[in-house]
N, CA, C and O atoms as a CHARMM CRD file, in Angstrom:
* protein
*
  344
    1    1 UNK  N      4.29700 -23.59800 -15.25800 PROA 1      0.00000
    2    1 UNK  CA     4.75600 -22.28700 -15.69000 PROA 1      0.00000
    3    1 UNK  C      3.55300 -21.34800 -15.68100 PROA 1      0.00000
    4    1 UNK  O      2.51500 -21.67300 -16.25800 PROA 1      0.00000
    5    2 UNK  N      3.67900 -20.18900 -15.03600 PROA 2      0.00000
    6    2 UNK  CA     2.59100 -19.23600 -14.95200 PROA 2      0.00000
    7    2 UNK  C      2.39500 -18.46900 -16.25100 PROA 2      0.00000
    8    2 UNK  O      3.27100 -18.44600 -17.11500 PROA 2      0.00000
    9    3 UNK  N      1.21200 -17.83200 -16.37400 PROA 3      0.00000
   10    3 UNK  CA     0.88500 -17.07800 -17.57700 PROA 3      0.00000
   11    3 UNK  C      1.89300 -15.96100 -17.82300 PROA 3      0.00000
   12    3 UNK  O      2.29600 -15.72900 -18.96200 PROA 3      0.00000
   13    4 UNK  N      2.30200 -15.27100 -16.76500 PROA 4      0.00000
   14    4 UNK  CA     3.25300 -14.17200 -16.92100 PROA 4      0.00000
   15    4 UNK  C      4.56800 -14.67300 -17.52400 PROA 4      0.00000
   16    4 UNK  O      5.13100 -14.04900 -18.42300 PROA 4      0.00000
   17    5 UNK  N      5.03500 -15.78900 -17.02300 PROA 5      0.00000
   18    5 UNK  CA     6.30100 -16.33800 -17.52800 PROA 5      0.00000
   19    5 UNK  C      6.16600 -16.80100 -18.98200 PROA 5      0.00000
   20    5 UNK  O      7.07800 -16.61000 -19.78600 PROA 5      0.00000
   21    6 UNK  N      5.03400 -17.40400 -19.31000 PROA 6      0.00000
   22    6 UNK  CA     4.79500 -17.83300 -20.68700 PROA 6      0.00000
   23    6 UNK  C      4.78000 -16.62500 -21.62200 PROA 6      0.00000
   24    6 UNK  O      5.37800 -16.65500 -22.69800 PROA 6      0.00000
   25    7 UNK  N      4.08900 -15.55900 -21.20100 PROA 7      0.00000
   26    7 UNK  CA     4.02700 -14.35800 -22.03900 PROA 7      0.00000
   27    7 UNK  C      5.39200 -13.70300 -22.18600 PROA 7      0.00000
   28    7 UNK  O      5.72600 -13.20400 -23.26100 PROA 7      0.00000
   29    8 UNK  N      6.18100 -13.69800 -21.12400 PROA 8      0.00000
   30    8 UNK  CA     7.53200 -13.14500 -21.20900 PROA 8      0.00000
   31    8 UNK  C      8.37700 -13.93500 -22.20200 PROA 8      0.00000
   32    8 UNK  O      9.11800 -13.35900 -22.99900 PROA 8      0.00000
   33    9 UNK  N      8.25700 -15.26300 -22.14500 PROA 9      0.00000
   34    9 UNK  CA     9.01500 -16.10800 -23.06100 PROA 9      0.00000
   35    9 UNK  C      8.53900 -15.90000 -24.50200 PROA 9      0.00000
   36    9 UNK  O      9.35600 -15.82200 -25.42000 PROA 9      0.00000
   37   10 UNK  N      7.23400 -15.81200 -24.69800 PROA 10     0.00000
   38   10 UNK  CA     6.70800 -15.55000 -26.03600 PROA 10     0.00000
   39   10 UNK  C      7.16800 -14.19900 -26.56100 PROA 10     0.00000
   40   10 UNK  O      7.48500 -14.06400 -27.74300 PROA 10     0.00000
   41   11 UNK  N      7.20400 -13.20100 -25.68700 PROA 11     0.00000
   42   11 UNK  CA     7.62400 -11.85800 -26.09700 PROA 11     0.00000
   43   11 UNK  C      9.06300 -11.86000 -26.59400 PROA 11     0.00000
   44   11 UNK  O      9.40400 -11.13200 -27.52600 PROA 11     0.00000
   45   12 UNK  N      9.90600 -12.67900 -25.96900 PROA 12     0.00000
   46   12 UNK  CA    11.31200 -12.75200 -26.41100 PROA 12     0.00000
   47   12 UNK  C     11.45000 -13.50500 -27.72900 PROA 12     0.00000
   48   12 UNK  O     12.24800 -13.12400 -28.58500 PROA 12     0.00000
   49   13 UNK  N     10.68000 -14.56500 -27.89000 PROA 13     0.00000
   50   13 UNK  CA    10.85300 -15.42100 -29.06600 PROA 13     0.00000
   51   13 UNK  C      9.96000 -15.04700 -30.23200 PROA 13     0.00000
   52   13 UNK  O     10.35900 -15.19000 -31.38800 PROA 13     0.00000
   53   14 UNK  N      8.74900 -14.56500 -29.94400 PROA 14     0.00000
   54   14 UNK  CA     7.80400 -14.25700 -31.00300 PROA 14     0.00000
   55   14 UNK  C      6.85400 -13.15500 -30.52800 PROA 14     0.00000
   56   14 UNK  O      5.74600 -13.44500 -30.07700 PROA 14     0.00000
   57   15 UNK  N      7.28500 -11.88500 -30.62800 PROA 15     0.00000
   58   15 UNK  CA     6.48100 -10.77500 -30.09300 PROA 15     0.00000
   59   15 UNK  C      5.06700 -10.70200 -30.67700 PROA 15     0.00000
   60   15 UNK  O      4.12400 -10.36700 -29.95900 PROA 15     0.00000
   61   16 UNK  N      4.90800 -11.00800 -31.96400 PROA 16     0.00000
   62   16 UNK  CA     3.58500 -10.93300 -32.58100 PROA 16     0.00000
   63   16 UNK  C      2.63700 -11.97500 -31.96800 PROA 16     0.00000
   64   16 UNK  O      1.47400 -11.67700 -31.69800 PROA 16     0.00000
   65   17 UNK  N      3.13200 -13.16600 -31.75800 PROA 17     0.00000
   66   17 UNK  CA     2.30900 -14.23000 -31.15800 PROA 17     0.00000
   67   17 UNK  C      1.94800 -13.86900 -29.71600 PROA 17     0.00000
   68   17 UNK  O      0.83700 -14.14500 -29.26200 PROA 17     0.00000
   69   18 UNK  N      2.87300 -13.26100 -29.01300 PROA 18     0.00000
   70   18 UNK  CA     2.61600 -12.84100 -27.63100 PROA 18     0.00000
   71   18 UNK  C      1.47700 -11.82900 -27.59900 PROA 18     0.00000
   72   18 UNK  O      0.57300 -11.93700 -26.77100 PROA 18     0.00000
   73   19 UNK  N      1.51600 -10.85500 -28.48700 PROA 19     0.00000
   74   19 UNK  CA     0.47700  -9.83900 -28.53700 PROA 19     0.00000
   75   19 UNK  C     -0.87300 -10.47400 -28.85500 PROA 19     0.00000
   76   19 UNK  O     -1.88900 -10.11200 -28.26100 PROA 19     0.00000
   77   20 UNK  N     -0.88200 -11.42200 -29.79200 PROA 20     0.00000
   78   20 UNK  CA    -2.11900 -12.12500 -30.12200 PROA 20     0.00000
   79   20 UNK  C     -2.64400 -12.91100 -28.92800 PROA 20     0.00000
   80   20 UNK  O     -3.85500 -12.97400 -28.71700 PROA 20     0.00000
   81   21 UNK  N     -1.76000 -13.50500 -28.15100 PROA 21     0.00000
   82   21 UNK  CA    -2.15900 -14.25900 -26.96300 PROA 21     0.00000
   83   21 UNK  C     -2.79700 -13.33000 -25.93300 PROA 21     0.00000
   84   21 UNK  O     -3.80500 -13.67900 -25.31800 PROA 21     0.00000
   85   22 UNK  N     -2.21500 -12.15900 -25.74700 PROA 22     0.00000
   86   22 UNK  CA    -2.76700 -11.17900 -24.79800 PROA 22     0.00000
   87   22 UNK  C     -4.15900 -10.74400 -25.25900 PROA 22     0.00000
   88   22 UNK  O     -5.09100 -10.69400 -24.45700 PROA 22     0.00000
   89   23 UNK  N     -4.30200 -10.43100 -26.54100 PROA 23     0.00000
   90   23 UNK  CA    -5.61300 -10.03800 -27.05900 PROA 23     0.00000
   91   23 UNK  C     -6.63700 -11.15300 -26.87900 PROA 23     0.00000
   92   23 UNK  O     -7.78000 -10.89000 -26.50500 PROA 23     0.00000
   93   24 UNK  N     -6.24200 -12.38000 -27.13700 PROA 24     0.00000
   94   24 UNK  CA    -7.13700 -13.52000 -26.98100 PROA 24     0.00000
   95   24 UNK  C     -7.57300 -13.66100 -25.52200 PROA 24     0.00000
   96   24 UNK  O     -8.74700 -13.89800 -25.23700 PROA 24     0.00000
   97   25 UNK  N     -6.62200 -13.51500 -24.60900 PROA 25     0.00000
   98   25 UNK  CA    -6.92600 -13.60600 -23.17800 PROA 25     0.00000
   99   25 UNK  C     -7.96500 -12.55400 -22.79100 PROA 25     0.00000
  100   25 UNK  O     -8.92900 -12.86300 -22.09100 PROA 25     0.00000
  101   26 UNK  N     -7.77600 -11.33100 -23.23500 PROA 26     0.00000
  102   26 UNK  CA    -8.70500 -10.23800 -22.91400 PROA 26     0.00000
  103   26 UNK  C    -10.07700 -10.50700 -23.52600 PROA 26     0.00000
  104   26 UNK  O    -11.09600 -10.32700 -22.86000 PROA 26     0.00000
  105   27 UNK  N    -10.11400 -10.93400 -24.78200 PROA 27     0.00000
  106   27 UNK  CA   -11.38500 -11.18500 -25.45500 PROA 27     0.00000
  107   27 UNK  C    -12.14700 -12.33200 -24.78600 PROA 27     0.00000
  108   27 UNK  O    -13.36500 -12.25300 -24.62700 PROA 27     0.00000
  109   28 UNK  N    -11.44800 -13.38400 -24.39800 PROA 28     0.00000
  110   28 UNK  CA   -12.11700 -14.49800 -23.71900 PROA 28     0.00000
  111   28 UNK  C    -12.71700 -14.04300 -22.39600 PROA 28     0.00000
  112   28 UNK  O    -13.81900 -14.45800 -22.03700 PROA 28     0.00000
  113   29 UNK  N    -11.99800 -13.19000 -21.66700 PROA 29     0.00000
  114   29 UNK  CA   -12.51800 -12.67000 -20.40900 PROA 29     0.00000
  115   29 UNK  C    -13.77800 -11.84600 -20.66000 PROA 29     0.00000
  116   29 UNK  O    -14.77200 -11.99500 -19.94800 PROA 29     0.00000
  117   30 UNK  N    -13.74000 -10.98300 -21.66500 PROA 30     0.00000
  118   30 UNK  CA   -14.89100 -10.12500 -21.96900 PROA 30     0.00000
  119   30 UNK  C    -16.10300 -10.96900 -22.34500 PROA 30     0.00000
  120   30 UNK  O    -17.21600 -10.69400 -21.89700 PROA 30     0.00000
  121   31 UNK  N    -15.89300 -11.98900 -23.16000 PROA 31     0.00000
  122   31 UNK  CA   -16.99800 -12.86100 -23.55800 PROA 31     0.00000
  123   31 UNK  C    -17.55700 -13.60300 -22.35100 PROA 31     0.00000
  124   31 UNK  O    -18.77300 -13.68300 -22.17700 PROA 31     0.00000
  125   32 UNK  N    -16.68100 -14.14000 -21.52600 PROA 32     0.00000
  126   32 UNK  CA   -17.12000 -14.91000 -20.36600 PROA 32     0.00000
  127   32 UNK  C    -17.83700 -14.01200 -19.35500 PROA 32     0.00000
  128   32 UNK  O    -18.82300 -14.42600 -18.74500 PROA 32     0.00000
  129   33 UNK  N    -17.34600 -12.79100 -19.18000 PROA 33     0.00000
  130   33 UNK  CA   -17.91200 -11.88800 -18.19400 PROA 33     0.00000
  131   33 UNK  C    -19.25400 -11.30300 -18.64400 PROA 33     0.00000
  132   33 UNK  O    -19.98900 -10.75300 -17.82400 PROA 33     0.00000
  133   34 UNK  N    -19.57700 -11.41400 -19.91600 PROA 34     0.00000
  134   34 UNK  CA   -20.78600 -10.77400 -20.42600 PROA 34     0.00000
  135   34 UNK  C    -22.06800 -11.32700 -19.81900 PROA 34     0.00000
  136   34 UNK  O    -23.10400 -10.66500 -19.88200 PROA 34     0.00000
  137   35 UNK  N    -22.02900 -12.52000 -19.23200 PROA 35     0.00000
  138   35 UNK  CA   -23.23700 -13.06800 -18.61700 PROA 35     0.00000
  139   35 UNK  C    -23.35400 -12.74200 -17.12900 PROA 35     0.00000
  140   35 UNK  O    -24.28600 -13.20100 -16.47000 PROA 35     0.00000
  141   36 UNK  N    -22.43400 -11.96800 -16.60200 PROA 36     0.00000
  142   36 UNK  CA   -22.49100 -11.56000 -15.19200 PROA 36     0.00000
  143   36 UNK  C    -23.44200 -10.37400 -15.05900 PROA 36     0.00000
  144   36 UNK  O    -23.22600  -9.32200 -15.66100 PROA 36     0.00000
  145   37 UNK  N    -24.47700 -10.55300 -14.27800 PROA 37     0.00000
  146   37 UNK  CA   -25.49500  -9.51900 -14.07200 PROA 37     0.00000
  147   37 UNK  C    -25.75700  -9.36400 -12.57500 PROA 37     0.00000
  148   37 UNK  O    -25.45200 -10.25600 -11.78400 PROA 37     0.00000
  149   38 UNK  N    -26.32800  -8.21300 -12.19800 PROA 38     0.00000
  150   38 UNK  CA   -26.72500  -8.00400 -10.80500 PROA 38     0.00000
  151   38 UNK  C    -28.09100  -8.64100 -10.57200 PROA 38     0.00000
  152   38 UNK  O    -28.83700  -8.90800 -11.51500 PROA 38     0.00000
  153   39 UNK  N    -28.40100  -8.87700  -9.30600 PROA 39     0.00000
  154   39 UNK  CA   -29.71400  -9.40800  -8.94300 PROA 39     0.00000
  155   39 UNK  C    -30.76700  -8.31000  -9.10100 PROA 39     0.00000
  156   39 UNK  O    -31.85800  -8.54700  -9.61900 PROA 39     0.00000
  157   40 UNK  N    -30.42200  -7.11300  -8.64800 PROA 40     0.00000
  158   40 UNK  CA   -31.35000  -5.98800  -8.65700 PROA 40     0.00000
  159   40 UNK  C    -30.97300  -4.98100  -9.74900 PROA 40     0.00000
  160   40 UNK  O    -29.79500  -4.75700 -10.02800 PROA 40     0.00000
  161   41 UNK  N    -31.98300  -4.39200 -10.34800 PROA 41     0.00000
  162   41 UNK  CA   -31.72300  -3.36600 -11.37800 PROA 41     0.00000
  163   41 UNK  C    -31.21300  -2.06700 -10.75800 PROA 41     0.00000
  164   41 UNK  O    -30.68500  -1.21800 -11.47500 PROA 41     0.00000
  165   42 UNK  N    -31.35600  -1.89200  -9.45800 PROA 42     0.00000
  166   42 UNK  CA   -30.80700  -0.71500  -8.77500 PROA 42     0.00000
  167   42 UNK  C    -29.28100  -0.76500  -8.71200 PROA 42     0.00000
  168   42 UNK  O    -28.62100   0.27300  -8.66500 PROA 42     0.00000
  169   43 UNK  N    -28.73800  -1.95500  -8.71100 PROA 43     0.00000
  170   43 UNK  CA   -27.29800  -2.15100  -8.53300 PROA 43     0.00000
  171   43 UNK  C    -26.59700  -2.16200  -9.89300 PROA 43     0.00000
  172   43 UNK  O    -27.21000  -2.45300 -10.92100 PROA 43     0.00000
  173   44 UNK  N    -25.32100  -1.84400  -9.87800 PROA 44     0.00000
  174   44 UNK  CA   -24.55700  -1.74400 -11.12100 PROA 44     0.00000
  175   44 UNK  C    -23.25600  -2.52000 -11.02000 PROA 44     0.00000
  176   44 UNK  O    -22.65400  -2.62400  -9.95100 PROA 44     0.00000
  177   45 UNK  N    -22.84000  -3.05800 -12.14300 PROA 45     0.00000
  178   45 UNK  CA   -21.50900  -3.63900 -12.29600 PROA 45     0.00000
  179   45 UNK  C    -20.74000  -2.73700 -13.24400 PROA 45     0.00000
  180   45 UNK  O    -21.15300  -2.53400 -14.38500 PROA 45     0.00000
  181   46 UNK  N    -19.64700  -2.20700 -12.78700 PROA 46     0.00000
  182   46 UNK  CA   -18.78300  -1.37600 -13.62900 PROA 46     0.00000
  183   46 UNK  C    -17.62300  -2.25400 -14.07200 PROA 46     0.00000
  184   46 UNK  O    -16.82500  -2.71100 -13.25400 PROA 46     0.00000
  185   47 UNK  N    -17.54200  -2.48300 -15.37400 PROA 47     0.00000
  186   47 UNK  CA   -16.53300  -3.39600 -15.91500 PROA 47     0.00000
  187   47 UNK  C    -15.54300  -2.61000 -16.75900 PROA 47     0.00000
  188   47 UNK  O    -15.92700  -1.77900 -17.58300 PROA 47     0.00000
  189   48 UNK  N    -14.26200  -2.88700 -16.53900 PROA 48     0.00000
  190   48 UNK  CA   -13.20800  -2.28400 -17.34200 PROA 48     0.00000
  191   48 UNK  C    -12.07200  -3.29400 -17.45500 PROA 48     0.00000
  192   48 UNK  O    -11.49900  -3.70800 -16.44700 PROA 48     0.00000
  193   49 UNK  N    -11.75700  -3.68200 -18.66600 PROA 49     0.00000
  194   49 UNK  CA   -10.71500  -4.68800 -18.91900 PROA 49     0.00000
  195   49 UNK  C    -11.02700  -5.93100 -18.09800 PROA 49     0.00000
  196   49 UNK  O    -12.06100  -6.56600 -18.30700 PROA 49     0.00000
  197   50 UNK  N    -10.15100  -6.28500 -17.17300 PROA 50     0.00000
  198   50 UNK  CA   -10.41800  -7.47600 -16.36100 PROA 50     0.00000
  199   50 UNK  C    -10.81700  -7.12700 -14.93100 PROA 50     0.00000
  200   50 UNK  O    -10.69400  -7.95300 -14.02600 PROA 50     0.00000
  201   51 UNK  N    -11.29600  -5.89800 -14.73000 PROA 51     0.00000
  202   51 UNK  CA   -11.76800  -5.47000 -13.41200 PROA 51     0.00000
  203   51 UNK  C    -13.27500  -5.30000 -13.43500 PROA 51     0.00000
  204   51 UNK  O    -13.84000  -4.83600 -14.42500 PROA 51     0.00000
  205   52 UNK  N    -13.91800  -5.67400 -12.35200 PROA 52     0.00000
  206   52 UNK  CA   -15.36000  -5.49400 -12.19900 PROA 52     0.00000
  207   52 UNK  C    -15.61800  -4.95700 -10.80500 PROA 52     0.00000
  208   52 UNK  O    -15.13100  -5.51000  -9.81800 PROA 52     0.00000
  209   53 UNK  N    -16.38200  -3.88000 -10.72400 PROA 53     0.00000
  210   53 UNK  CA   -16.75300  -3.29200  -9.44300 PROA 53     0.00000
  211   53 UNK  C    -18.26400  -3.37800  -9.27900 PROA 53     0.00000
  212   53 UNK  O    -19.01700  -3.10300 -10.21400 PROA 53     0.00000
  213   54 UNK  N    -18.69400  -3.75800  -8.09400 PROA 54     0.00000
  214   54 UNK  CA   -20.11200  -3.87200  -7.76900 PROA 54     0.00000
  215   54 UNK  C    -20.53100  -2.63900  -6.97700 PROA 54     0.00000
  216   54 UNK  O    -19.94800  -2.33100  -5.93800 PROA 54     0.00000
  217   55 UNK  N    -21.54600  -1.93700  -7.47600 PROA 55     0.00000
  218   55 UNK  CA   -22.06200  -0.75000  -6.79300 PROA 55     0.00000
  219   55 UNK  C    -23.48700  -1.03800  -6.31900 PROA 55     0.00000
  220   55 UNK  O    -24.36700  -1.35700  -7.11800 PROA 55     0.00000
  221   56 UNK  N    -23.69800  -0.92100  -5.01000 PROA 56     0.00000
  222   56 UNK  CA   -25.01400  -1.16000  -4.42100 PROA 56     0.00000
  223   56 UNK  C    -25.39600   0.08700  -3.63200 PROA 56     0.00000
  224   56 UNK  O    -24.84900   0.32800  -2.55500 PROA 56     0.00000
  225   57 UNK  N    -26.33500   0.88600  -4.16000 PROA 57     0.00000
  226   57 UNK  CA   -26.71600   2.11500  -3.45300 PROA 57     0.00000
  227   57 UNK  C    -27.52400   1.81700  -2.19100 PROA 57     0.00000
  228   57 UNK  O    -28.03600   0.71500  -1.99400 PROA 57     0.00000
  229   58 UNK  N    -27.61500   2.82500  -1.36300 PROA 58     0.00000
  230   58 UNK  CA   -28.31100   2.66700  -0.08400 PROA 58     0.00000
  231   58 UNK  C    -29.78200   2.30500  -0.28300 PROA 58     0.00000
  232   58 UNK  O    -30.35400   1.59200   0.54300 PROA 58     0.00000
  233   59 UNK  N    -30.40300   2.78100  -1.35900 PROA 59     0.00000
  234   59 UNK  CA   -31.83000   2.52900  -1.57800 PROA 59     0.00000
  235   59 UNK  C    -32.10000   1.25700  -2.38700 PROA 59     0.00000
  236   59 UNK  O    -33.20400   1.08300  -2.90300 PROA 59     0.00000
  237   60 UNK  N    -31.11900   0.37700  -2.50300 PROA 60     0.00000
  238   60 UNK  CA   -31.28200  -0.86400  -3.25600 PROA 60     0.00000
  239   60 UNK  C    -32.28200  -1.77900  -2.57900 PROA 60     0.00000
  240   60 UNK  O    -32.44400  -1.75600  -1.35900 PROA 60     0.00000
  241   61 UNK  N    -32.95500  -2.59000  -3.39500 PROA 61     0.00000
  242   61 UNK  CA   -33.89700  -3.55900  -2.84100 PROA 61     0.00000
  243   61 UNK  C    -33.23100  -4.90800  -2.54800 PROA 61     0.00000
  244   61 UNK  O    -33.90500  -5.87500  -2.19500 PROA 61     0.00000
  245   62 UNK  N    -31.90200  -4.96300  -2.69800 PROA 62     0.00000
  246   62 UNK  CA   -31.13500  -6.18300  -2.43200 PROA 62     0.00000
  247   62 UNK  C    -29.94700  -5.82600  -1.54200 PROA 62     0.00000
  248   62 UNK  O    -29.29700  -4.80200  -1.75300 PROA 62     0.00000
  249   63 UNK  N    -29.66800  -6.65500  -0.56500 PROA 63     0.00000
  250   63 UNK  CA   -28.51200  -6.41700   0.29700 PROA 63     0.00000
  251   63 UNK  C    -27.21500  -6.62500  -0.48000 PROA 63     0.00000
  252   63 UNK  O    -27.14900  -7.43500  -1.40400 PROA 63     0.00000
  253   64 UNK  N    -26.20000  -5.88500  -0.08900 PROA 64     0.00000
  254   64 UNK  CA   -24.89300  -6.01800  -0.74400 PROA 64     0.00000
  255   64 UNK  C    -24.34000  -7.43200  -0.56500 PROA 64     0.00000
  256   64 UNK  O    -23.67300  -7.95700  -1.45600 PROA 64     0.00000
  257   65 UNK  N    -24.61300  -8.03800   0.57100 PROA 65     0.00000
  258   65 UNK  CA   -24.12000  -9.40500   0.80000 PROA 65     0.00000
  259   65 UNK  C    -24.74400 -10.39100  -0.18500 PROA 65     0.00000
  260   65 UNK  O    -24.07600 -11.31800  -0.64300 PROA 65     0.00000
  261   66 UNK  N    -26.01100 -10.19600  -0.50800 PROA 66     0.00000
  262   66 UNK  CA   -26.67400 -11.06800  -1.48900 PROA 66     0.00000
  263   66 UNK  C    -26.05900 -10.89000  -2.87300 PROA 66     0.00000
  264   66 UNK  O    -25.81900 -11.86300  -3.58700 PROA 66     0.00000
  265   67 UNK  N    -25.80700  -9.63600  -3.24300 PROA 67     0.00000
  266   67 UNK  CA   -25.18800  -9.36500  -4.54500 PROA 67     0.00000
  267   67 UNK  C    -23.78000  -9.94600  -4.59800 PROA 67     0.00000
  268   67 UNK  O    -23.38300 -10.53300  -5.60500 PROA 67     0.00000
  269   68 UNK  N    -23.03200  -9.78300  -3.51900 PROA 68     0.00000
  270   68 UNK  CA   -21.66500 -10.29100  -3.49400 PROA 68     0.00000
  271   68 UNK  C    -21.65300 -11.82300  -3.58000 PROA 68     0.00000
  272   68 UNK  O    -20.83000 -12.39500  -4.29400 PROA 68     0.00000
  273   69 UNK  N    -22.54600 -12.47500  -2.86800 PROA 69     0.00000
  274   69 UNK  CA   -22.65000 -13.94200  -2.94300 PROA 69     0.00000
  275   69 UNK  C    -22.99700 -14.38200  -4.36300 PROA 69     0.00000
  276   69 UNK  O    -22.49200 -15.39400  -4.85000 PROA 69     0.00000
  277   70 UNK  N    -23.85700 -13.61900  -5.01600 PROA 70     0.00000
  278   70 UNK  CA   -24.23600 -13.91000  -6.40400 PROA 70     0.00000
  279   70 UNK  C    -23.00400 -13.82000  -7.32300 PROA 70     0.00000
  280   70 UNK  O    -22.80600 -14.68000  -8.18200 PROA 70     0.00000
  281   71 UNK  N    -22.18700 -12.78500  -7.14000 PROA 71     0.00000
  282   71 UNK  CA   -20.96900 -12.61500  -7.94200 PROA 71     0.00000
  283   71 UNK  C    -19.97100 -13.73700  -7.62700 PROA 71     0.00000
  284   71 UNK  O    -19.34400 -14.28100  -8.53700 PROA 71     0.00000
  285   72 UNK  N    -19.82400 -14.08100  -6.35300 PROA 72     0.00000
  286   72 UNK  CA   -18.91400 -15.17800  -5.98400 PROA 72     0.00000
  287   72 UNK  C    -19.35000 -16.49400  -6.61300 PROA 72     0.00000
  288   72 UNK  O    -18.51300 -17.25600  -7.09600 PROA 72     0.00000
  289   73 UNK  N    -20.65200 -16.76800  -6.61200 PROA 73     0.00000
  290   73 UNK  CA   -21.16800 -17.98900  -7.22400 PROA 73     0.00000
  291   73 UNK  C    -20.86000 -18.00400  -8.72400 PROA 73     0.00000
  292   73 UNK  O    -20.47100 -19.03500  -9.27300 PROA 73     0.00000
  293   74 UNK  N    -21.03600 -16.86000  -9.37700 PROA 74     0.00000
  294   74 UNK  CA   -20.71600 -16.74400 -10.80100 PROA 74     0.00000
  295   74 UNK  C    -19.22500 -17.01900 -11.02100 PROA 74     0.00000
  296   74 UNK  O    -18.85500 -17.74500 -11.94300 PROA 74     0.00000
  297   75 UNK  N    -18.37600 -16.43900 -10.17500 PROA 75     0.00000
  298   75 UNK  CA   -16.92300 -16.60700 -10.31000 PROA 75     0.00000
  299   75 UNK  C    -16.52800 -18.07800 -10.16400 PROA 75     0.00000
  300   75 UNK  O    -15.72500 -18.58400 -10.94800 PROA 75     0.00000
  301   76 UNK  N    -17.07700 -18.75000  -9.18700 PROA 76     0.00000
  302   76 UNK  CA   -16.77400 -20.17400  -8.98600 PROA 76     0.00000
  303   76 UNK  C    -17.21900 -20.97600 -10.21000 PROA 76     0.00000
  304   76 UNK  O    -16.48700 -21.83800 -10.69500 PROA 76     0.00000
  305   77 UNK  N    -18.41700 -20.68600 -10.70000 PROA 77     0.00000
  306   77 UNK  CA   -18.93600 -21.39400 -11.86000 PROA 77     0.00000
  307   77 UNK  C    -18.11000 -21.18000 -13.12000 PROA 77     0.00000
  308   77 UNK  O    -18.10800 -22.02200 -14.01800 PROA 77     0.00000
  309   78 UNK  N    -17.40000 -20.03900 -13.18500 PROA 78     0.00000
  310   78 UNK  CA   -16.56700 -19.71700 -14.34200 PROA 78     0.00000
  311   78 UNK  C    -15.07900 -19.90400 -14.05800 PROA 78     0.00000
  312   78 UNK  O    -14.22400 -19.46100 -14.82400 PROA 78     0.00000
  313   79 UNK  N    -14.78800 -20.57400 -12.93400 PROA 79     0.00000
  314   79 UNK  CA   -13.40500 -20.86900 -12.53400 PROA 79     0.00000
  315   79 UNK  C    -12.53000 -19.61500 -12.47900 PROA 79     0.00000
  316   79 UNK  O    -11.40300 -19.59100 -12.97300 PROA 79     0.00000
  317   80 UNK  N    -13.09600 -18.57400 -11.85700 PROA 80     0.00000
  318   80 UNK  CA   -12.37200 -17.31100 -11.69500 PROA 80     0.00000
  319   80 UNK  C    -12.17100 -17.04100 -10.21500 PROA 80     0.00000
  320   80 UNK  O    -12.90900 -17.55100  -9.37200 PROA 80     0.00000
  321   81 UNK  N    -11.17900 -16.24300  -9.91300 PROA 81     0.00000
  322   81 UNK  CA   -10.85100 -15.89000  -8.52900 PROA 81     0.00000
  323   81 UNK  C    -11.15100 -14.40900  -8.32400 PROA 81     0.00000
  324   81 UNK  O    -10.79000 -13.57400  -9.15400 PROA 81     0.00000
  325   82 UNK  N    -11.80800 -14.09000  -7.22300 PROA 82     0.00000
  326   82 UNK  CA   -12.06900 -12.69000  -6.88400 PROA 82     0.00000
  327   82 UNK  C    -10.91700 -12.17000  -6.03700 PROA 82     0.00000
  328   82 UNK  O    -10.60100 -12.72900  -4.98700 PROA 82     0.00000
  329   83 UNK  N    -10.29700 -11.09800  -6.50400 PROA 83     0.00000
  330   83 UNK  CA    -9.22400 -10.45700  -5.75500 PROA 83     0.00000
  331   83 UNK  C     -9.84000  -9.37500  -4.89400 PROA 83     0.00000
  332   83 UNK  O    -10.11400  -8.27800  -5.38100 PROA 83     0.00000
  333   84 UNK  N    -10.06200  -9.66300  -3.62800 PROA 84     0.00000
  334   84 UNK  CA   -10.71400  -8.71600  -2.73000 PROA 84     0.00000
  335   84 UNK  C     -9.80400  -7.57300  -2.31800 PROA 84     0.00000
  336   84 UNK  O    -10.28000  -6.60100  -1.73100 PROA 84     0.00000
  337   85 UNK  N     -8.51700  -7.65500  -2.60300 PROA 85     0.00000
  338   85 UNK  CA    -7.58000  -6.61000  -2.19900 PROA 85     0.00000
  339   85 UNK  C     -7.44900  -5.50200  -3.23600 PROA 85     0.00000
  340   85 UNK  O     -6.80000  -4.49100  -2.96700 PROA 85     0.00000
  341   86 UNK  N     -8.03100  -5.65800  -4.38100 PROA 86     0.00000
  342   86 UNK  CA    -7.94100  -4.62900  -5.43300 PROA 86     0.00000
  343   86 UNK  C     -8.82500  -3.46700  -5.13100 PROA 86     0.00000
  344   86 UNK  O     -8.87400  -2.51100  -5.90600 PROA 86     0.00000
């Protein structure tokens, strides 16, 4: 059963517990994501809720491919999936 279906079922049977589950999910993501850093101080990670955007300016001392590989390695280590279509 997927997370969406579980939350839908919780919302029907126990709305308060469902809301607590959503908050817990968000908080766990925020805590886990807090150790994600860029390789170069020129580059930035813009984080909002469960979205993260990598910004690498033209004058960076690190290639975007290196930064992206670094983020992918972090994602694998934290059992997360990168949605490249977002």
